[in-house]
N, C-alpha and C positions, 0 to 999 in steps of 0.2 A: 504494500500500500504506500509506504513512504518512498519507495524507489521511483514512483511516477511523479513525485513532487520535485520542483527545482531546488537547487541549493540557495541558501540565504545570500542575497546580494551584498550584505554588510560584512558578515564573518565567514561565509562559505560553509556554514554548518549544514549537515545533511539531515538534521532533526526537525525540519519545518513541519508544521501541521496546519490544517485548514480550520479557520474560525469564521463561520458564515461565508462571506464572499472573499475574505482576505486570507493570506497566508501569514503565519506567525512563526518567528524563530524563538524557541525557548532559551537559547543560549545568550543572545544579545537583546532580545525583546523587540526586534525590528518587525514591522508589519508592512506588507505590500500586496498589491493586487496582481493576480496572475496575468501573464501576457496573453495566453490562449487558453480556451476551455478544453476540457477533456473531449468534447464533441468535435474539436477541430475548428472552432470558430476563431477567426482572426481578430486581433485588436483593431485592425483597419476597418472592420465591419461593425460600426458602433450600434449599440442597442438603443432603440428609440424609447424614451420614457415619457410618461404623462406628467402633468403639473405637480403631482404628489411624489413622483419618483418610481412608480410601478412600471415595469417593462411592458411594452405593448407588442401585440402580435397580430398578424392578419386574421380577420374574422372576429376580433374582439368587439364588444359593445362599450361605448364611452358616453359620458355625459359632458355637455358644454358647461364650463364653470363661470362664464361671463358673457354678457350680451355682445354679439358680433354683428357689425354692420356689413352688409354685402356691398362691395364696391360697385358703383354704377347703378345702384338700385335703392329703393326705399325700404326694402325687406330687411328684417333683423332676425337673426337666430337667437332665441331667448335662452336665458340661463336655465339649466335643467333639461334641455332638449336631449333626448337619447338618440344616438347615432349607432346603428347596428351594422355589423359586417364591414368594418373598416379595412382598408388595404394600405399597407405601408409602402411609401415610395422614397427613393433616394435621389438627391440632386435636383429637386424642383424648387429652387430657392430655399426659403426657410419653411415652406409648407411641406410637411412630411407625411400627411395623412390624406388619402384619396377616399372619398365616401359619397354617399347619397343621403341628403337630409330631407326628411318629409316636409313638404310644402315649399322647398327651395329647389331641390334637384341635385344633380351632380356638382360637387364642390371639393375644394381642398382646404384642410385645416392645419393649424400648427399644433404640435403635440403639447405645447405649453398652455393651451386653453381648454384642454379636455382632461377628464378624470376617468380612469377605468372603473367599470361597474362590477 
């Protein structure tokens, strides 16, 4: 089990252990985040998180946490609006959620204005 964990970057101890999402060295007390998951996820592929810090995934249901004005329209997405079946997208400005909002239609949202249900 410990042979799959990396050495401590501070003291090179091989006795590191997992504590939640961090790795901890009992010899020097250093804590650090692992570079790659056991699933093979790269650190270059960031996890998209909601306004509270929960990780989001495709198909999740989220709730809007503040009123959002639709650019070029008088329509507003109200606080508490549930959005079902979101799809995460990368590289579309700072809008990283592609979804369909009831009464509005297809739109893109920022992950900083939603909370996972």
